N, CA, C and O atoms as a printed pandas DataFrame, in Angstrom:
     atom_number atom_name residue_name chain_id  residue_number  x_coord  y_coord  z_coord
0              1         N          MET        A               1    0.839   -1.181    0.000
1              2        CA          MET        A               1    0.000    0.000    0.000
2              3         C          MET        A               1    0.886    1.246    0.000
3              4         O          MET        A               1    1.836    1.354    0.775
4              5         N          ASN        A               2    0.557    2.166   -0.871
5              6        CA          ASN        A               2    1.370    3.351   -1.033
6              7         C          ASN        A               2    0.787    4.469   -0.174
7              8         O          ASN        A               2   -0.221    5.078   -0.533
8              9         N          THR        A               3    1.428    4.733    0.962
9             10        CA          THR        A               3    0.905    5.753    1.884
10            11         C          THR        A               3    1.120    7.161    1.332
11            12         O          THR        A               3    0.334    8.062    1.624
12            13         N          ASP        A               4    2.168    7.360    0.544
13            14        CA          ASP        A               4    2.398    8.689   -0.043
14            15         C          ASP        A               4    1.259    9.066   -0.992
15            16         O          ASP        A               4    0.803   10.210   -1.016
16            17         N          LYS        A               5    0.815    8.088   -1.764
17            18        CA          LYS        A               5   -0.276    8.337   -2.707
18            19         C          LYS        A               5   -1.571    8.649   -1.944
19            20         O          LYS        A               5   -2.305    9.565   -2.313
20            21         N          THR        A               6   -1.841    7.897   -0.897
21            22        CA          THR        A               6   -3.042    8.129   -0.090
22            23         C          THR        A               6   -3.000    9.508    0.551
23            24         O          THR        A               6   -3.999   10.228    0.578
24            25         N          TYR        A               7   -1.824    9.865    1.069
25            26        CA          TYR        A               7   -1.669   11.179    1.695
26            27         C          TYR        A               7   -1.858   12.293    0.671
27            28         O          TYR        A               7   -2.518   13.291    0.957
28            29         N          ALA        A               8   -1.287   12.130   -0.516
29            30        CA          ALA        A               8   -1.415   13.145   -1.569
30            31         C          ALA        A               8   -2.868   13.296   -2.002
31            32         O          ALA        A               8   -3.327   14.414   -2.238
32            33         N          GLU        A               9   -3.594   12.193   -2.110
33            34        CA          GLU        A               9   -5.011   12.257   -2.489
34            35         C          GLU        A               9   -5.837   12.959   -1.413
35            36         O          GLU        A               9   -6.754   13.718   -1.727
36            37         N          ALA        A              10   -5.515   12.708   -0.155
37            38        CA          ALA        A              10   -6.242   13.365    0.936
38            39         C          ALA        A              10   -6.017   14.873    0.920
39            40         O          ALA        A              10   -6.953   15.649    1.113
40            41         N          ILE        A              11   -4.789   15.277    0.690
41            42        CA          ILE        A              11   -4.483   16.710    0.621
42            43         C          ILE        A              11   -5.151   17.330   -0.601
43            44         O          ILE        A              11   -5.709   18.423   -0.503
44            45         N          ALA        A              12   -5.107   16.658   -1.747
45            46        CA          ALA        A              12   -5.712   17.194   -2.970
46            47         C          ALA        A              12   -7.224   17.325   -2.822
47            48         O          ALA        A              12   -7.812   18.295   -3.300
48            49         N          SER        A              13   -7.851   16.359   -2.168
49            50        CA          SER        A              13   -9.308   16.433   -2.005
50            51         C          SER        A              13   -9.702   17.568   -1.064
51            52         O          SER        A              13  -10.807   18.102   -1.155
52            53         N          GLU        A              14   -8.798   17.932   -0.166
53            54        CA          GLU        A              14   -9.084   19.034    0.749
54            55         C          GLU        A              14   -9.134   20.370    0.010
55            56         O          GLU        A              14   -9.902   21.257    0.382
56            57         N          TYR        A              15   -8.312   20.517   -1.040
57            58        CA          TYR        A              15   -8.246   21.771   -1.777
58            59         C          TYR        A              15   -9.098   21.777   -3.040
59            60         O          TYR        A              15   -9.240   22.820   -3.677
60            61         N          ALA        A              16   -9.657   20.654   -3.406
61            62        CA          ALA        A              16  -10.483   20.575   -4.613
62            63         C          ALA        A              16  -11.810   21.292   -4.368
63            64         O          ALA        A              16  -12.309   21.302   -3.242
64            65         N          PRO        A              17  -12.383   21.889   -5.409
65            66        CA          PRO        A              17  -13.690   22.541   -5.215
66            67         C          PRO        A              17  -14.747   21.512   -4.827
67            68         O          PRO        A              17  -14.828   20.422   -5.394
68            69         N          LYS        A              18  -15.534   21.887   -3.863
69            70        CA          LYS        A              18  -16.535   20.952   -3.357
70            71         C          LYS        A              18  -17.898   21.289   -3.940
71            72         O          LYS        A              18  -18.272   22.457   -4.054
72            73         N          GLU        A              19  -18.619   20.263   -4.300
73            74        CA          GLU        A              19  -19.980   20.429   -4.771
74            75         C          GLU        A              19  -20.908   20.220   -3.571
75            76         O          GLU        A              19  -20.746   19.273   -2.801
76            77         N          THR        A              20  -21.865   21.106   -3.432
77            78        CA          THR        A              20  -22.804   20.938   -2.333
78            79         C          THR        A              20  -23.844   19.909   -2.728
79            80         O          THR        A              20  -24.462   20.001   -3.788
80            81         N          SER        A              21  -24.021   18.955   -1.882
81            82        CA          SER        A              21  -24.999   17.913   -2.172
82            83         C          SER        A              21  -26.367   18.331   -1.663
83            84         O          SER        A              21  -26.498   19.275   -0.883
84            85         N          LYS        A              22  -27.359   17.626   -2.109
85            86        CA          LYS        A              22  -28.728   17.936   -1.698
86            87         C          LYS        A              22  -28.936   17.604   -0.221
87            88         O          LYS        A              22  -29.730   18.259    0.455
88            89         N          VAL        A              23  -28.242   16.610    0.274
89            90        CA          VAL        A              23  -28.376   16.246    1.684
90            91         C          VAL        A              23  -27.821   17.362    2.567
91            92         O          VAL        A              23  -28.407   17.689    3.600
92            93         N          VAL        A              24  -26.698   17.944    2.166
93            94        CA          VAL        A              24  -26.123   19.053    2.922
94            95         C          VAL        A              24  -27.080   20.246    2.902
95            96         O          VAL        A              24  -27.270   20.911    3.921
96            97         N          ALA        A              25  -27.676   20.512    1.749
97            98        CA          ALA        A              25  -28.643   21.604    1.646
98            99         C          ALA        A              25  -29.860   21.333    2.522
99           100         O          ALA        A              25  -30.407   22.254    3.128
100          101         N          LEU        A              26  -30.284   20.081    2.593
101          102        CA          LEU        A              26  -31.421   19.721    3.436
102          103         C          LEU        A              26  -31.092   19.929    4.908
103          104         O          LEU        A              26  -31.928   20.422    5.665
104          105         N          LYS        A              27  -29.893   19.560    5.317
105          106        CA          LYS        A              27  -29.471   19.770    6.704
106          107         C          LYS        A              27  -29.410   21.257    7.038
107          108         O          LYS        A              27  -29.796   21.663    8.134
108          109         N          LYS        A              28  -28.922   22.076    6.091
109          110        CA          LYS        A              28  -28.853   23.513    6.322
110          111         C          LYS        A              28  -30.250   24.113    6.469
111          112         O          LYS        A              28  -30.471   24.967    7.327
112          113         N          LEU        A              29  -31.184   23.674    5.643
113          114        CA          LEU        A              29  -32.559   24.163    5.764
114          115         C          LEU        A              29  -33.172   23.758    7.098
115          116         O          LEU        A              29  -33.887   24.543    7.721
116          117         N          ASP        A              30  -32.896   22.542    7.534
117          118        CA          ASP        A              30  -33.413   22.070    8.815
118          119         C          ASP        A              30  -32.863   22.914    9.954
119          120         O          ASP        A              30  -33.610   23.290   10.858
120          121         N          ARG        A              31  -31.573   23.217    9.927
121          122        CA          ARG        A              31  -30.970   24.051   10.969
122          123         C          ARG        A              31  -31.548   25.461   10.928
123          124         O          ARG        A              31  -31.794   26.070   11.969
124          125         N          ARG        A              32  -31.765   25.981    9.710
125          126        CA          ARG        A              32  -32.310   27.331    9.575
126          127         C          ARG        A              32  -33.720   27.413   10.135
127          128         O          ARG        A              32  -34.126   28.454   10.653
128          129         N          ALA        A              33  -34.460   26.332   10.035
129          130        CA          ALA        A              33  -35.823   26.313   10.564
130          131         C          ALA        A              33  -35.832   26.236   12.090
131          132         O          ALA        A              33  -36.727   26.794   12.726
132          133         N          LYS        A              34  -34.861   25.560   12.682
133          134        CA          LYS        A              34  -34.861   25.325   14.127
134          135         C          LYS        A              34  -34.020   26.310   14.934
135          136         O          LYS        A              34  -34.260   26.480   16.130
136          137         N          ARG        A              35  -33.052   26.955   14.314
137          138        CA          ARG        A              35  -32.113   27.800   15.055
138          139         C          ARG        A              35  -32.757   28.971   15.806
139          140         O          ARG        A              35  -32.390   29.197   16.959
140          141         N          PRO        A              36  -33.694   29.729   15.222
141          142        CA          PRO        A              36  -34.260   30.858   15.982
142          143         C          PRO        A              36  -34.917   30.435   17.299
143          144         O          PRO        A              36  -34.810   31.137   18.304
144          145         N          ALA        A              37  -35.593   29.292   17.287
145          146        CA          ALA        A              37  -36.232   28.820   18.517
146          147         C          ALA        A              37  -35.190   28.472   19.572
147          148         O          ALA        A              37  -35.386   28.754   20.755
148          149         N          GLU        A              38  -34.099   27.869   19.159
149          150        CA          GLU        A              38  -33.058   27.500   20.112
150          151         C          GLU        A              38  -32.371   28.736   20.690
151          152         O          GLU        A              38  -32.109   28.801   21.891
152          153         N          ILE        A              39  -32.083   29.708   19.835
153          154        CA          ILE        A              39  -31.434   30.928   20.311
154          155         C          ILE        A              39  -32.339   31.648   21.309
155          156         O          ILE        A              39  -31.881   32.072   22.370
156          157         N          PHE        A              40  -33.620   31.786   20.973
157          158        CA          PHE        A              40  -34.546   32.438   21.886
158          159         C          PHE        A              40  -34.640   31.677   23.200
159          160         O          PHE        A              40  -34.619   32.280   24.273
160          161         N          SER        A              41  -34.743   30.357   23.118
161          162        CA          SER        A              41  -34.932   29.545   24.310
162          163         C          SER        A              41  -33.750   29.683   25.269
163          164         O          SER        A              41  -33.939   29.879   26.469
164          165         N          PHE        A              42  -32.551   29.583   24.744
165          166        CA          PHE        A              42  -31.373   29.708   25.602
166          167         C          PHE        A              42  -31.283   31.109   26.205
167          168         O          PHE        A              42  -31.046   31.253   27.404
168          169         N          THR        A              43  -31.470   32.131   25.388
169          170        CA          THR        A              43  -31.351   33.505   25.869
170          171         C          THR        A              43  -32.415   33.819   26.916
171          172         O          THR        A              43  -32.105   34.336   27.989
172          173         N          PHE        A              44  -33.662   33.507   26.603
173          174        CA          PHE        A              44  -34.756   33.802   27.521
174          175         C          PHE        A              44  -34.608   32.994   28.809
175          176         O          PHE        A              44  -34.877   33.510   29.893
176          177         N          GLY        A              45  -34.188   31.741   28.705
177          178        CA          GLY        A              45  -33.991   30.911   29.887
178          179         C          GLY        A              45  -32.915   31.452   30.801
179          180         O          GLY        A              45  -33.080   31.463   32.021
180          181         N          ILE        A              46  -31.816   31.900   30.224
181          182        CA          ILE        A              46  -30.729   32.457   31.028
182          183         C          ILE        A              46  -31.178   33.740   31.716
183          184         O          ILE        A              46  -30.916   33.938   32.902
184          185         N          VAL        A              47  -31.855   34.610   30.971
185          186        CA          VAL        A              47  -32.304   35.873   31.556
186          187         C          VAL        A              47  -33.307   35.620   32.684
187          188         O          VAL        A              47  -33.209   36.240   33.743
188          189         N          MET        A              48  -34.254   34.734   32.474
189          190        CA          MET        A              48  -35.258   34.468   33.516
190          191         C          MET        A              48  -34.638   33.783   34.738
191          192         O          MET        A              48  -35.084   34.004   35.864
192          193         N          THR        A              49  -33.630   32.968   34.523
193          194        CA          THR        A              49  -32.927   32.353   35.652
194          195         C          THR        A              49  -32.211   33.416   36.472
195          196         O          THR        A              49  -32.220   33.365   37.702
196          197         N          LEU        A              50  -31.592   34.376   35.796
197          198        CA          LEU        A              50  -30.930   35.467   36.511
198          199         C          LEU        A              50  -31.937   36.335   37.260
199          200         O          LEU        A              50  -31.665   36.780   38.375
200          201         N          VAL        A              51  -33.095   36.576   36.656
201          202        CA          VAL        A              51  -34.134   37.361   37.325
202          203         C          VAL        A              51  -34.609   36.625   38.580
203          204         O          VAL        A              51  -34.759   37.235   39.639
204          205         N          ALA        A              52  -34.843   35.319   38.463
205          206        CA          ALA        A              52  -35.284   34.544   39.623
206          207         C          ALA        A              52  -34.214   34.537   40.712
207          208         O          ALA        A              52  -34.535   34.660   41.894
208          209         N          GLY        A              53  -32.964   34.396   40.332
209          210        CA          GLY        A              53  -31.877   34.419   41.307
210          211         C          GLY        A              53  -31.742   35.762   41.996
211          212         O          GLY        A              53  -31.488   35.834   43.198
212          213         N          PHE        A              54  -31.914   36.827   41.222
213          214        CA          PHE        A              54  -31.869   38.167   41.816
214          215         C          PHE        A              54  -33.006   38.343   42.821
215          216         O          PHE        A              54  -32.812   38.893   43.905
216          217         N          GLY        A              55  -34.187   37.872   42.446
217          218        CA          GLY        A              55  -35.325   37.956   43.361
218          219         C          GLY        A              55  -35.097   37.151   44.628
219          220         O          GLY        A              55  -35.447   37.597   45.721
220          221         N          MET        A              56  -34.514   35.972   44.490
221          222        CA          MET        A              56  -34.236   35.151   45.673
222          223         C          MET        A              56  -33.206   35.822   46.572
223          224         O          MET        A              56  -33.327   35.786   47.796
224          225         N          CYS        A              57  -32.186   36.439   45.959
225          226        CA          CYS        A              57  -31.181   37.139   46.761
226          227         C          CYS        A              57  -31.791   38.315   47.512
227          228         O          CYS        A              57  -31.452   38.567   48.668
228          229         N          LEU        A              58  -32.696   39.036   46.846
229          230        CA          LEU        A              58  -33.368   40.138   47.528
230          231         C          LEU        A              58  -34.253   39.627   48.666
231          232         O          LEU        A              58  -34.253   40.201   49.755
232          233         N          SER        A              59  -34.993   38.573   48.426
233          234        CA          SER        A              59  -35.920   38.083   49.451
234          235         C          SER        A              59  -35.189   37.489   50.648
235          236         O          SER        A              59  -35.693   37.550   51.769
236          237         N          MET        A              60  -34.021   36.921   50.428
237          238        CA          MET        A              60  -33.250   36.387   51.548
238          239         C          MET        A              60  -32.323   37.428   52.155
239          240         O          MET        A              60  -31.570   37.132   53.083
240          241         N          GLN        A              61  -32.377   38.634   51.636
241          242        CA          GLN        A              61  -31.618   39.775   52.117
242          243         C          GLN        A              61  -30.109   39.564   52.017
243          244         O          GLN        A              61  -29.344   40.013   52.871
244          245         N          VAL        A              62  -29.699   38.868   50.954
245          246        CA          VAL        A              62  -28.270   38.713   50.688
246          247         C          VAL        A              62  -27.743   40.000   50.068
247          248         O          VAL        A              62  -26.624   40.423   50.358
248          249         N          ILE        A              63  -28.552   40.620   49.216
249          250        CA          ILE        A              63  -28.204   41.915   48.634
250          251         C          ILE        A              63  -29.324   42.893   48.978
251          252         O          ILE        A              63  -30.447   42.484   49.273
252          253         N          GLY        A              64  -29.018   44.155   48.940
253          254        CA          GLY        A              64  -30.026   45.170   49.209
254          255         C          GLY        A              64  -30.219   45.390   50.702
255          256         O          GLY        A              64  -29.612   44.711   51.530
256          257         N          PRO        A              65  -31.073   46.348   51.030
257          258        CA          PRO        A              65  -31.321   46.649   52.445
258          259         C          PRO        A              65  -32.118   45.524   53.120
259          260         O          PRO        A              65  -32.895   44.824   52.471
260          261         N          ALA        A              66  -31.918   45.370   54.392
261          262        CA          ALA        A              66  -32.595   44.320   55.152
262          263         C          ALA        A              66  -33.941   44.831   55.656
263          264         O          ALA        A              66  -34.145   45.008   56.857
264          265         N          THR        A              67  -34.855   45.065   54.714
265          266        CA          THR        A              67  -36.188   45.529   55.082
266          267         C          THR        A              67  -37.224   44.558   54.544
267          268         O          THR        A              67  -36.959   43.764   53.641
268          269         N          SER        A              68  -38.394   44.644   55.120
269          270        CA          SER        A              68  -39.456   43.752   54.642
270          271         C          SER        A              68  -39.931   44.150   53.249
271          272         O          SER        A              68  -40.439   43.306   52.511
272          273         N          ALA        A              69  -39.775   45.425   52.873
273          274        CA          ALA        A              69  -40.168   45.864   51.531
274          275         C          ALA        A              69  -39.270   45.231   50.466
275          276         O          ALA        A              69  -39.752   44.815   49.412
276          277         N          SER        A              70  -37.965   45.157   50.740
277          278        CA          SER        A              70  -37.068   44.539   49.755
278          279         C          SER        A              70  -37.298   43.031   49.698
279          280         O          SER        A              70  -37.146   42.423   48.638
280          281         N          ALA        A              71  -37.659   42.430   50.815
281          282        CA          ALA        A              71  -37.977   41.003   50.810
282          283         C          ALA        A              71  -39.230   40.741   49.983
283          284         O          ALA        A              71  -39.280   39.773   49.225
284          285         N          ALA        A              72  -40.240   41.593   50.120
285          286        CA          ALA        A              72  -41.464   41.435   49.332
286          287         C          ALA        A              72  -41.190   41.671   47.854
287          288         O          ALA        A              72  -41.704   40.949   47.000
288          289         N          ALA        A              73  -40.377   42.683   47.550
289          290        CA          ALA        A              73  -40.011   42.934   46.153
290          291         C          ALA        A              73  -39.225   41.759   45.589
291          292         O          ALA        A              73  -39.412   41.384   44.431
292          293         N          GLY        A              74  -38.353   41.182   46.394
293          294        CA          GLY        A              74  -37.586   40.019   45.949
294          295         C          GLY        A              74  -38.474   38.832   45.647
295          296         O          GLY        A              74  -38.231   38.096   44.690
296          297         N          ILE        A              75  -39.511   38.640   46.465
297          298        CA          ILE        A              75  -40.436   37.530   46.217
298          299         C          ILE        A              75  -41.170   37.747   44.903
299          300         O          ILE        A              75  -41.328   36.814   44.116
300          301         N          VAL        A              76  -41.618   38.971   44.665
301          302        CA          VAL        A              76  -42.327   39.280   43.415
302          303         C          VAL        A              76  -41.401   39.085   42.214
303          304         O          VAL        A              76  -41.792   38.471   41.222
304          305         N          ILE        A              77  -40.191   39.599   42.300
305          306        CA          ILE        A              77  -39.233   39.455   41.200
306          307         C          ILE        A              77  -38.901   37.983   40.976
307          308         O          ILE        A              77  -38.810   37.537   39.832
308          309         N          GLY        A              78  -38.722   37.229   42.049
309          310        CA          GLY        A              78  -38.441   35.800   41.921
310          311         C          GLY        A              78  -39.582   35.048   41.258
311          312         O          GLY        A              78  -39.349   34.181   40.415
312          313         N          VAL        A              79  -40.813   35.372   41.630
313          314        CA          VAL        A              79  -41.973   34.714   41.025
314          315         C          VAL        A              79  -42.053   35.039   39.537
315          316         O          VAL        A              79  -42.387   34.169   38.732
316          317         N          VAL        A              80  -41.748   36.289   39.161
317          318        CA          VAL        A              80  -41.728   36.659   37.741
318          319         C          VAL        A              80  -40.681   35.822   36.998
319          320         O          VAL        A              80  -40.934   35.351   35.889
320          321         N          GLY        A              81  -39.520   35.640   37.602
321          322        CA          GLY        A              81  -38.479   34.809   36.991
322          323         C          GLY        A              81  -38.906   33.364   36.843
323          324         O          GLY        A              81  -38.648   32.741   35.813
324          325         N          PHE        A              82  -39.565   32.818   37.873
325          326        CA          PHE        A              82  -40.021   31.427   37.792
326          327         C          PHE        A              82  -41.114   31.251   36.748
327          328         O          PHE        A              82  -41.148   30.242   36.043
328          329         N          ILE        A              83  -42.006   32.231   36.647
329          330        CA          ILE        A              83  -43.052   32.164   35.616
330          331         C          ILE        A              83  -42.419   32.223   34.230
331          332         O          ILE        A              83  -42.822   31.493   33.324
332          333         N          GLY        A              84  -41.427   33.093   34.070
333          334        CA          GLY        A              84  -40.715   33.175   32.792
334          335         C          GLY        A              84  -40.030   31.875   32.435
335          336         O          GLY        A              84  -40.066   31.447   31.281
336          337         N          MET        A              85  -39.403   31.241   33.416
337          338        CA          MET        A              85  -38.762   29.950   33.152
338          339         C          MET        A              85  -39.790   28.896   32.773
339          340         O          MET        A              85  -39.537   28.054   31.912
340          341         N          GLY        A              86  -40.950   28.943   33.419
341          342        CA          GLY        A              86  -42.004   27.978   33.098
342          343         C          GLY        A              86  -42.596   28.197   31.719
343          344         O          GLY        A              86  -43.042   27.244   31.079
344          345         N          MET        A              87  -42.607   29.431   31.253
345          346        CA          MET        A              87  -43.159   29.739   29.930
346          347         C          MET        A              87  -42.160   29.474   28.811
347          348         O          MET        A              87  -42.539   29.469   27.640
348          349         N          ASN        A              88  -40.909   29.256   29.144
349          350        CA          ASN        A              88  -39.865   29.126   28.132
350          351         C          ASN        A              88  -40.137   27.979   27.166
351          352         O          ASN        A              88  -40.043   28.172   25.954
352          353         N          TYR        A              89  -40.466   26.812   27.656
353          354        CA          TYR        A              89  -40.656   25.661   26.772
354          355         C          TYR        A              89  -41.872   25.812   25.865
355          356         O          TYR        A              89  -41.749   25.544   24.669
356          357         N          PRO        A              90  -43.045   26.227   26.361
357          358        CA          PRO        A              90  -44.171   26.417   25.436
358          359         C          PRO        A              90  -43.889   27.458   24.347
359          360         O          PRO        A              90  -44.296   27.283   23.198
360          361         N          VAL        A              91  -43.194   28.535   24.708
361          362        CA          VAL        A              91  -42.849   29.543   23.704
362          363         C          VAL        A              91  -41.851   28.967   22.708
363          364         O          VAL        A              91  -41.944   29.234   21.510
364          365         N          PHE        A              92  -40.899   28.180   23.196
365          366        CA          PHE        A              92  -39.941   27.505   22.318
366          367         C          PHE        A              92  -40.655   26.626   21.299
367          368         O          PHE        A              92  -40.314   26.641   20.117
368          369         N          LYS        A              93  -41.645   25.859   21.754
369          370        CA          LYS        A              93  -42.383   24.987   20.845
370          371         C          LYS        A              93  -43.125   25.791   19.780
371          372         O          LYS        A              93  -43.149   25.395   18.615
372          373         N          LYS        A              94  -43.732   26.921   20.168
373          374        CA          LYS        A              94  -44.455   27.764   19.208
374          375         C          LYS        A              94  -43.503   28.335   18.154
375          376         O          LYS        A              94  -43.812   28.321   16.962
376          377         N          ILE        A              95  -42.358   28.831   18.590
377          378        CA          ILE        A              95  -41.395   29.407   17.648
378          379         C          ILE        A              95  -40.854   28.328   16.717
379          380         O          ILE        A              95  -40.666   28.571   15.525
380          381         N          ARG        A              96  -40.605   27.140   17.258
381          382        CA          ARG        A              96  -40.105   26.041   16.428
382          383         C          ARG        A              96  -41.146   25.616   15.398
383          384         O          ARG        A              96  -40.798   25.359   14.246
384          385         N          GLU        A              97  -42.405   25.539   15.789
385          386        CA          GLU        A              97  -43.473   25.192   14.843
386          387         C          GLU        A              97  -43.592   26.243   13.745
387          388         O          GLU        A              97  -43.816   25.903   12.583
388          389         N          TYR        A              98  -43.444   27.515   14.105
389          390        CA          TYR        A              98  -43.486   28.573   13.104
390          391         C          TYR        A              98  -42.345   28.403   12.101
391          392         O          TYR        A              98  -42.553   28.532   10.895
392          393         N          GLY        A              99  -41.141   28.115   12.597
393          394        CA          GLY        A              99  -39.992   27.896   11.712
394          395         C          GLY        A              99  -40.194   26.696   10.814
395          396         O          GLY        A              99  -39.833   26.731    9.637
396          397         N          LYS        A             100  -40.770   25.628   11.358
397          398        CA          LYS        A             100  -41.023   24.443   10.549
398          399         C          LYS        A             100  -42.046   24.734    9.457
399          400         O          LYS        A             100  -41.893   24.276    8.325
400          401         N          LYS        A             101  -43.088   25.493    9.791
401          402        CA          LYS        A             101  -44.092   25.853    8.785
402          403         C          LYS        A             101  -43.482   26.744    7.704
403          404         O          LYS        A             101  -43.816   26.617    6.526
404          405         N          LYS        A             102  -42.594   27.637    8.107
405          406        CA          LYS        A             102  -41.986   28.575    7.178
406          407         C          LYS        A             102  -41.134   27.857    6.124
407          408         O          LYS        A             102  -41.153   28.234    4.952
408          409         N          TYR        A             103  -40.399   26.841    6.529
409          410        CA          TYR        A             103  -39.499   26.137    5.618
410          411         C          TYR        A             103  -40.019   24.770    5.189
411          412         O          TYR        A             103  -39.299   24.023    4.527
412          413         N          ALA        A             104  -41.236   24.431    5.545
413          414        CA          ALA        A             104  -41.765   23.089    5.271
414          415         C          ALA        A             104  -41.778   22.771    3.778
415          416         O          ALA        A             104  -41.364   21.683    3.377
416          417         N          PHE        A             105  -42.244   23.695    2.960
417          418        CA          PHE        A             105  -42.359   23.420    1.531
418          419         C          PHE        A             105  -40.995   23.130    0.918
419          420         O          PHE        A             105  -40.835   22.157    0.182
420          421         N          GLU        A             106  -40.008   23.977    1.225
421          422        CA          GLU        A             106  -38.669   23.785    0.667
422          423         C          GLU        A             106  -38.054   22.469    1.139
423          424         O          GLU        A             106  -37.435   21.756    0.350
424          425         N          ILE        A             107  -38.218   22.149    2.403
425          426        CA          ILE        A             107  -37.637   20.922    2.951
426          427         C          ILE        A             107  -38.284   19.693    2.331
427          428         O          ILE        A             107  -37.593   18.738    1.976
428          429         N          VAL        A             108  -39.600   19.712    2.200
429          430        CA          VAL        A             108  -40.309   18.559    1.629
430          431         C          VAL        A             108  -39.930   18.383    0.167
431          432         O          VAL        A             108  -39.711   17.255   -0.274
432          433         N          GLU        A             109  -39.847   19.463   -0.592
433          434        CA          GLU        A             109  -39.474   19.356   -2.013
434          435         C          GLU        A             109  -38.056   18.818   -2.163
435          436         O          GLU        A             109  -37.804   17.961   -3.009
436          437         N          LEU        A             110  -37.142   19.308   -1.359
437          438        CA          LEU        A             110  -35.763   18.830   -1.444
438          439         C          LEU        A             110  -35.663   17.371   -1.007
439          440         O          LEU        A             110  -34.898   16.601   -1.587
440          441         N          ALA        A             111  -36.426   16.990    0.005
441          442        CA          ALA        A             111  -36.416   15.588    0.451
442          443         C          ALA        A             111  -36.993   14.675   -0.640
443          444         O          ALA        A             111  -36.510   13.558   -0.828
444          445         N          LYS        A             112  -38.011   15.138   -1.352
445          446        CA          LYS        A             112  -38.559   14.344   -2.463
446          447         C          LYS        A             112  -37.531   14.170   -3.568
447          448         O          LYS        A             112  -37.412   13.087   -4.141
448          449         N          GLU        A             113  -36.784   15.235   -3.874
449          450        CA          GLU        A             113  -35.725   15.148   -4.897
450          451         C          GLU        A             113  -34.662   14.134   -4.488
451          452         O          GLU        A             113  -34.188   13.357   -5.317
452          453         N          ILE        A             114  -34.290   14.143   -3.220
453          454        CA          ILE        A             114  -33.281   13.205   -2.737
454          455         C          ILE        A             114  -33.791   11.773   -2.834
455          456         O          ILE        A             114  -33.052   10.877   -3.242
456          457         N          CYS        A             115  -35.046   11.554   -2.463
457          458        CA          CYS        A             115  -35.608   10.201   -2.503
458          459         C          CYS        A             115  -35.772    9.676   -3.909
459          460         O          CYS        A             115  -35.680    8.469   -4.134
460          461         N          GLU        A             116  -36.018   10.570   -4.872
461          462        CA          GLU        A             116  -36.194   10.144   -6.258
462          463         C          GLU        A             116  -34.890    9.770   -6.926
463          464         O          GLU        A             116  -34.876    8.945   -7.840
464          465         N          ASP        A             117  -33.784   10.370   -6.480
465          466        CA          ASP        A             117  -32.479   10.071   -7.103
466          467         C          ASP        A             117  -31.996    8.706   -6.807
467          468         O          ASP        A             117  -30.919    8.319   -7.263
């Protein structure tokens, strides 16, 4: 077995112009349909977790003045954060369904082309 030839072919294939296949295009369309929901979900989840943590810190009087008003405000802020975290998944599903509907025709047509080949 000629390892020099194999190595040369591997290097040449790396620099050769690549043709995009239909499967790669299908994967890109699938990612394009799902990515906005994932970005929103992660961002909103992180923000709501921070809001809930801030509220908990206020209510336990770790930060802020040690008054009952700040404790009550912390409880309210914490509850808002927990509600936001609870709403994250249903909103994620809605955004993902919208993305799937938006790209459904293109994805189905490309998948039919792939299956026919």
